[in-house]
N, C-alpha and C positions, 0 to 999 in steps of 0.2 A: 377304331371304326365308330363313326358317329351314326347312331341309329335314328332314322327318320320314321316317325309314326304319324303319317299324314292321313291314313284311312283306318278307322277303328270300327270293328263290328262288335256290338254288345247284344247278347242274346237274353231272351226272357221267356219263361213259360207262364208269366203272370202270377207266380207264387211269391210269397213274402221273401223267400231266400233270393230268388232271381231279381226281385225289385231292388234289393241291396246292390246287386251287380250293376243295375241300370244307374243308380245314384253314383256309384263309383265310376262307371264308364262316362257319364256326362261330365263329372268333375275333371276326369283325366283329359277328355277331349277339349274342354274349355281351356284348361291350363296349357295344353300343347298346341292349341289352335288347329286341331284335327277335325276332319269331317267324321261324324258319327252315323253309322248305319245301325238302326235299332231293329233287331230281327226277332220275329216270333214265327216258329215253324208250326204250321197248322197240321195237326195229326187227325185225320178224319176218323181213325179208329177210336179216338177219344172224344167223339162228338158231344157227349153229354156235358163236358166242361163248358161248352159254349151255349148250353141251354137249348139245344135244338133236338127235335125229334126227327125221325126218318120221313122224308117226303120227297119232293123233286130234288135230285142231286145237284143240278145247276143252281137252283134257288138256294139250297143249303150252302153251297160253296160261296155264292155271292154274299149271303148274310154273314157267314163266318168271317170272310175276308174283311167286310166292313166293320164287324165287331172288333177284330184284331187291330185294324188300323186306328179306330177310335181309341182303343185302349192304349196303344203305343203313343198316340198323340197326347193322351192324358198323362202318361208317365213323363213326357218331356215338359208338359205344362207350358210355362211362359219363358223357359230358358232361352237366352240369346245364343244359339248354337247352330252351326250348319249341320243339319241332320236329314236323314231319309229313312222312311219305314221300309222294311222288307217282310213280306208275309208269304214265303214259299210254302208249298204243301209237300209232305212226304216224310221220310225218316229224318229225325231231328239232326243227328250228327252228320249225315250225308249232305243234307241241304245247307247246313251251316258251312261245311267245308266247300261246297260248290259256290256259295255266296262269297266266301273269302277269296276264292280264285277269281270269280267274275269281277268283283269290286277292287281287286288288287290290294286286299287288306294287308296292313302292316302288323295288325294285332287283333286278337279276338278276346273279348272280356266275357266270362261266363261264371255261373254259380254252380256249386255242387251241393247235393243234399247229404253228402257224407255217408252214403251207405257202406256197410262193411259186412263181412261174414257171408252167410248163406243168401241173404237178401241181395247183396251185391252180385253174387255168383249167378243167381237166377235171373235178376232183372238187368244185369249189366250196368255200365256207367257211360252216359253220354260224354262226360268229361274225359274219361280215360280214352275213349275212342277219338275224341277231338285232338288229344295230345299227339296221337300217332297218325292222323290223317290231314290235319290242317297244313296249308302251305306257308303258315306264319306262326309266330309265338302265341301262346295262350296265357292270359292272366285269369286265375281262378279265385273268386271271392266266395268264402265258405259260410261265414256266420252272420246272420242278420243282427244278432244281439251284440256283435262286436262294435257296431256303430262307428265304423272306421271313418266314414264321411257322413256326419249327421245331417249336413245341409250342403247342397251343391254350391251355395253362395259363400260358404266358409273357405278359408285358404286351404288349398290342397297341396300335398307334397309327401315325399318319403324322406324322413329324417335319417333313418338307418336302413341300409340295404345289406342283406346277407346273401353271399353267393357260395353255394356248395361246389367244391372242386374235387374231382377224382382223377384229374390230369388226362381225361379223355378229350376228344375233339368236341364232344357235346358240351362238356363243362367249360371248355375254352371259349366257345361261342356264347355260352350263358354269361361268362365273365365279361365279354365285350358288351353285351346288353346291359348288364348290371352297372358297368362303368359309365356307359352312355347316359343311363337314367340318373345315376348319381351325380354326374356333371350337370345335367339339366336341372336337377332339384337341389344341387349343392348338399348332397347327402353324405353321411359317413358310409364308408365301404368296409364290410367285414368279409374276409375271404377265409373259408374254413375247409379243412380236409379231415375226414374221419378215418382214423386207423381202425379198420375192421378186422377183428381177430381171425375170421375165416379166410381173409385175403392174405394176411401176413403170417399165418401160422407156421409156414415152412421156414420163414426167416427168424422166427422167435424160438428156435430150438438149440441155442448154444448151451454149454455147460452152465450150471447154476452160478458159478463165480463170474462168468462172463456176461450173464444175461443183462444185468443192469447197465453195464457199459455199452453193450450192443444196442439196447433200447434207446439210450441217450444219443448214440450215433445215428440211429435211424430217424429219430425225431429231429435231430439237427439237419440232416439231409432233406427231410420232407419240408421243414420250415424254410430252408434256403430255396427249395424248388417253388414253394408258394410265393415267397418274396420276389423271386426272379420273374414271376408272371406279371408283376405290376409294372406297367410302362413308367419310365422316369417322369414324363410330363404330368402324370396323375398327382404327383406330390406337390404340384403348383397350386392345386385347388382343394386337396384334402389329404388327410393322413390315413392311408389304408391300414386296417388292422388284420393281421393274419393270425390264425389260431389252429392248433391241432386238437382234435377231439378223439375219443376212443370209445368204441362200442358199435351198436347198430346205427347206421347212418340216419335213418328216418327219426329215430328216437333222439339222437344227439343233436341233430340240426333243429328239431322242434324245441327241445329244452333250451338250446342256445338262444333261439328266437324269443322265447318267453323271458328268460333271464335278462337279456339285453334290450328288450322292448323293440324288437325289429319290426319295421313297417312293411317290408317286402322281402320275400325269399326268392332267389333266382336259381333255377336248376336246369341242367341239361336232361333230355329225355333219350334214353337208349331204346333201340328197337327190341321188342319182346314178342314172342308168339302169343296168340290169343289165349291159349290154355295156360301158358306161364303167367300171363298178366292176370287172368281171373283167379287162379289158385294161389299165386305168390304175391304178385303186385310188385311194381318197381319202387325204388326209393322215392321218386317224385310222386307217384300215386299215393303212397303212404303219408308223405309230408302234407300233401294237399288235404287229406282227410283229418289231419291232426293239427295243422299249423294255426297259430293265433293271429295270422295276418294273411293277406293275399299272396299267392304263389305264381310266379311267372315261369312257365316251362318253355324251353327252347330246344328244337331239334336241329342237328347239323345238316339235315336234309331239307330244311325249309328253304323257301324261295330266296330269302335274304342271304343264306349261306352259299347259294349257288351263283349269285351274281358276281360278276368280275369286279375286281377292285376299281374304285373310282366311278362305278355306275350307281 
């Protein structure tokens, strides 16, 4: 499946972290020839950030909207790119999801402040909500110090792309996106499956003398399954690398990304209840908070997955 990224929404709250996401979004849109929608959601409950006091509500709304528009235009500066500002008012995650639907977005680019623990539980995470409500995939840029794209005029690309695979429909779609981007940027493709002890514990109970042989057989079958996921034509433009890891998925994928200097991690997102997500967090959530590079999250229920073949 060739993924078309014609319309990209890039979000910003005007912080240093989200400005890094804007730089990334502009560079990506320029490289792909996409239209970029630069979106800032105006939250009137945080009116102090706009330097406004309480007076006439309509006047405040007009002034804040003008302020946001001028700030967005300043972020684009003189870049030669097809772009449009979006300044909706309301709850951040809800308004971004609504904009993605209305603009038929193929991708949303956002930043995360990487909250964890109690602060994350109390305040919640716009990024995690977006992962589960957007009608399209989401790329999360986390660290401004990462300097992933120092200048939008520099050459942009992904040299090495890592796709995490648990053999679910979500990870299969993520692999399709990873392959498509890898072909676009002529990237190395790394496909990894993590053998998680909690998942395989019932299979790893043979007698001691049989254990080593059994584990070797399991690894062989899993490696064959990984290799079998790679379409034959992919070998015409790259040499995919498949690997098996063992441990906690978020930890192993993050370590692999660091060791192999990965530029983009692509993961599927499974549905979780709000309570489960807040207290436990999914593998994708945890990778986003720890990864040394941008993370692309894909849900099997996104609009792209629902479209009929050939459309």
